[in-house]
N, C-alpha and C positions, 0 to 999 in steps of 0.2 A: 504493499500500500504506499503510495507516494505521499510524501509530507510536503505540502505547499507552504512555502513561507512568503507571506505577503509583506512587502515593504510598505511602511506607514507613508502615506502621501502628505507632503507638506501643504497645509492649507492656510491661506490668509482669510481675514475676517474682521468683523466688528463685535464687541461684546460690551455688556454693561456691568459695572460695579458700583453699588450705591446709586448715586444720581449721575455718575460720570460715564460716558461712552469711550471706549478705548478701540485702538486699531491694532491688529496683530498680523505681522507679515515677515517674510524672510527676505534678507538681502544677502545673497551668496548663501553661505552655510549658517549665517548668524540670524537668530530669531529676534525681532524687535517688537516691543509693545510700547505704545505711546498714548497718553491720556489726551483726549480731544476736547471734550466738553458735555453739556447736557443734551445736545441734539444728535440723534442717530444719523439724520440726513447728512449733517456736517461731517461726521465720522466716516460715513460711507463714501462721500465725495473726496475726502482727504485720502482715504485708502485707494480709491480709483486713481487719483492723481499720481500718487506714489508709484502704483503698479505701471502705469504708463511711463513714468520717468525711468523706472527700472529696465523696462523693455526697450526703450530707446537709448539706454546707456547715459542718460542725463541725470540720473539720481546722485545726489551727493549726501553721504552719511555724515552729518555734522560732527557727531561724536568721533567718528573715525578720523577726521581731518584736524580736529582740535587738539594740539599737544601743549601741555604745560609741565614744567619741571617741578619736582617736589618742593624745592627751595622757594620758588615763586608762589606756588599755591599755598605754602605754609604762611607766607606774609599776607596773602589775601585772607586766609582763615583767621589769623590773629587780628587783623585790622578790621574786617568786616563782621566778624561773628564774636570772637572771644572778648574783644575790647569792649563791646556793647552789651554783652549778655553775662559776663562773669564779673565778680568782685574784684577790686584792685589787687587783693593779696592772691586770689586764684589766677588773675591775668598774668602776674608776675611768674607763677608756676607754669603757666601755659607757654610763656616765652622761653622759659628754660628747657621745657620739654621739647619745643620745636627746635631749638638750637641743638640739642643732642641728637635729634632724629635727622636734622639737616646735614649733620657731619657724616651720617651714614648714607642717606638716601638723597642728598641734596641735588646731585647732578642727574639723577634718574628722572625720567618722565613718569608721572604718576600711574599711567596705564601700563607701564613696563614693570612695575613693582610686583613681585610674585610672593605667594605665600612662603615658598622656600627661602626667599631673601629675608623676609621678616623673621622666620625661624632661626636663621643664622645670625641676625642681629641680636635676638633674644639669647642665644647661646654665648655670644661674645660679651654681651653687657652683664650677664649674670656672673661673670668672673670677677667684676669689680664692685658690685653693688648687691644690696639685698633683694630677695624676691619681690618684696612689696614695691620696691622702686621700679623694677623691670615692669611689673603689672601695670603701674601708673602710666608708664611711657607707652606701653601697648595699647592701653585704654584710650589714651590721647590720640595715638595713630588711628585707631578704629574710628573714633568720633570725627576726626578730621577727614578721613577718607569717605565716611558715610555723608558728610556735608558735601564732598566733591560729587557724589552721585546725585544728590538733591539739586546741586547747581549745574547738572548736566555736563559735568567735565570728566566722569568716569562711569563705566558700565557696572562694574561690580567691585566689591571690597575684598581685596586679597587678605585683609587682616581678620576677616570674619571667622575663619576656621583655626585661627592661632589660639591655643589654649593658655590660660594664664598659670603661673606657678601657684602651688599651694603655699599659702602664707602662714607663718607661725611668729608674728611680731608682737605677741601679747607680752608686755613686760609686767613683772610683779614687783618692780622696784618702788618702794615707797618709804617714807621715813618713820622710824619709831619716835616716841615722844621725846627721848633723850636727844636724838638727832635733830629734831625740829628745834629744840631750845639751842643747840649749839649753832645751828645754821643762822638763826635770827640773831643770836648774840655776837656773831662774827661778821654780821652784814653792816656795811657802813654807808651813810648817806641815804639817797633816795631808794636804793635797792631794798633796804630794811622794811620799809612800809609796803613796797610791792609784794615782798615775800609774805608778810603778815596777811595782807588781803588775799593773796593766792591760797594759802594754807587754810584760811578760815571761811572762804566762800567757794573754792573749787573753780573760780573763773579762769578762762584761758588767758595766756599772756597777751594776745591781741586785745581781748575784751578789756583787760585792766589798763593797758597802755593807751587805749582810746577813750578812756573815761573822762568825762567832762563834769565840772561842778554842778551843772544843772541836772545831771543824772543821779545825784545823791539826795535822798530824802531822810534827813537826820530825824525828823519827827516821828515818821513811821518805820524808821530802821530798815530802809530799803534802797537798793540800787536798781535803777531802771536801764536795762540793756536793750537797745533798739537795733544794734548791728551785730548779730550773732553768726555763728557758723552755719546754722540751718535757716538763716534769714527770717527768724521768728523773734519777736520781742519777748523779754523775760524779765521777771522781777526777782532779785536776789536779796534774801533777808541778810542783814548784818548784825554782828554781835558787838559788844563793848570793845573788844580788841581791834576790830576793824574801824570802828568810830574814832577810837584814839590814834589810830594810824592815819586817818584822813585829816583829822583836826591838826595833827602835828606836822602835816606836809605843808611846806611853804607855798603860798598862793602867789602865782605871777598875775598881776592885775592886767597884763597885756595879753593874756592867753586864757581861753576857755578850758584848756586841758589841766588835769590834775598833775600828771607826771609829764613835764615838759622841759625842754632845753631853755637856757636863758634868753634865746631869741623867740620863744613862745611856741616853737614847733613841737609836736609830740615826740617822745622818745620811742624809738622803735629798736634800737640795738642796745640791749642791756646784758649781752653775753659777758663782757669783760668783768662787770661788777658781780654778776652772778657766779662766774668762775672763781673769782677772788674769795667770795664767801664760802664756797665749797672747799676750796684749798685750805683755808684757815680752820675749817671744821673737820677736815679729814674725811670728807664725804666724796666717794668715787662713784663713777658709772651712774650719773644722775642728770636728768634733763629737767628743764623748767616745767614741762608738761607733767612730770612725775609728781609735782606738788598737787596737781588735780587728782592723781592716784592716792596720794597721802590723804587728802581731804575726804575722799569717799571711804577709803580703807579704815580711817580712824572712826569715822561715823558707824560703819558696819560693826567694828569691834566694840563700839559702845552700845550696840544693841539696837541701832536705828534701822528700821525695815527698808528693804530695797527699793520699794515704790517711792518713799520719801526721798531717798537718795537720788533716784531717777529724776524726780522733779527739781531737786536742787541743782543737779547737773545740767538740766535742760535736755535730757535724752528723750527721744520720742517713743522708744520701746524698752522694755525691761531687759531684753537680750543685750542691749548695749551697756547696760548698767552692771550686768553680772560679771563682766571682766574686772570690775573694781571691787568685787565682793570678796576677794581673796583675803586671807588672814595671815598675819605675820607668825613666824615660827615660835615666838615668845608667847603670843596668844594661844596658840595650839598647845604649848607646853603647859600653860596654866589650865587649859581644859582637861588634859589627861591627869594633872595633879589632883584636880577636884575629884575625878573619878577614883583615883587612888585612895583618897581620904574616905570616900563612901564605901569602898570595899574593905576597909579595916574591920568591919563587923564580922567578916567571915573568919571562923576559927582557923588557925594555923597550928599544925602539929610539929613539935620539935623532935619527937622520936620516930625513927623509921618504923619501929615495931607496932606502934599505935596505928600508923597509916596502913601497914599490912594487915593488921587485925580488922580494921574497918573494911578494907577490900575483900577480905575472906568472908566477912559477915554478909556483905552485900551479895557476893557470889553464891553463897549457900542459900540465901533468901530467894535469889532468882531461880536457882535450881529447884527448890521446894515449890515454887510457883508453877514451874513447868510441869512438875508431877501432879499437882492439883488439877491443872488444866487437862492433863492426860487421862488421869484415872478417876477424876470426879471427887477425890478426897486426899487428905494428906497421910503420908505414911510414917510421919513423926509422931510418937506417942506423947 
């Protein structure tokens, strides 16, 4: 019996998705779909015109003839999209990501970049940075090339199939109470009050440095944050330590910012002062953001529930807060010590003979019970 293999015929046509009519046709071996509009007649006429142009050899595939290098498109993406849709801090990160990618893909045309080339970039980049850093660059590349597709400069995204590295960047570094005192005592100048605020509120470095006097409500013991990481406003309750730190901060009458330079501009680079305080305190492997870990961890160890900690940190989900719920080794040691004191009520035997006698008694009791179950009565008189 003959097996007939029918080759599927390529068909052109029009179809509707939602309220929009599309045309579907082939140009050479490549299938092309284009959105036309709400009118079926317009879509049919557009398809008829393209088919005539293809038949007469007059059809020009705009996407095929438009060539743009990666470095040039990166500048367009930064200027036309990132600059107007991302926060200034995020935009700086975008520029950094684009510069790194341009060093690798800059001279290539975007339609010539392959999935294999991106995988090779990933393999090279991971040799010098952490997995999370590589993932952020790949994510930026994917977003940029998706925008190229929307702007009709690229047919498909070669980064779409590139898998990200598994990340394990969760740090458990936070300060114990003794370390907190050391750090604050060894801090000089403006950095002391910044540290006090960070440890007692859990605010991010950027949130603290952008604080203005108008954001402080001493009467109701609140700080009002309008420019946060997730773009949502937040109220931060403050304690007496934070109030004292704010009151003791010298006010620059020419500037609205609490922590500002002599010229009134806000401080953004506090790295040097922070490192000096760490060095004097003997604290190693510690970042400013770990003060936020410290705030959350100390609250959890004090018995504050996770949902309250979540609200204070400004997290949207409890899953984000759980990474801050780890406990210090000292706190765990106190926990097992409490258990040890409770178990003191259990009698301990000093003599091995006594232990063996008890074990023999238990063994004989079990044996007698088995006989009862088997014969229905005990054989012991």
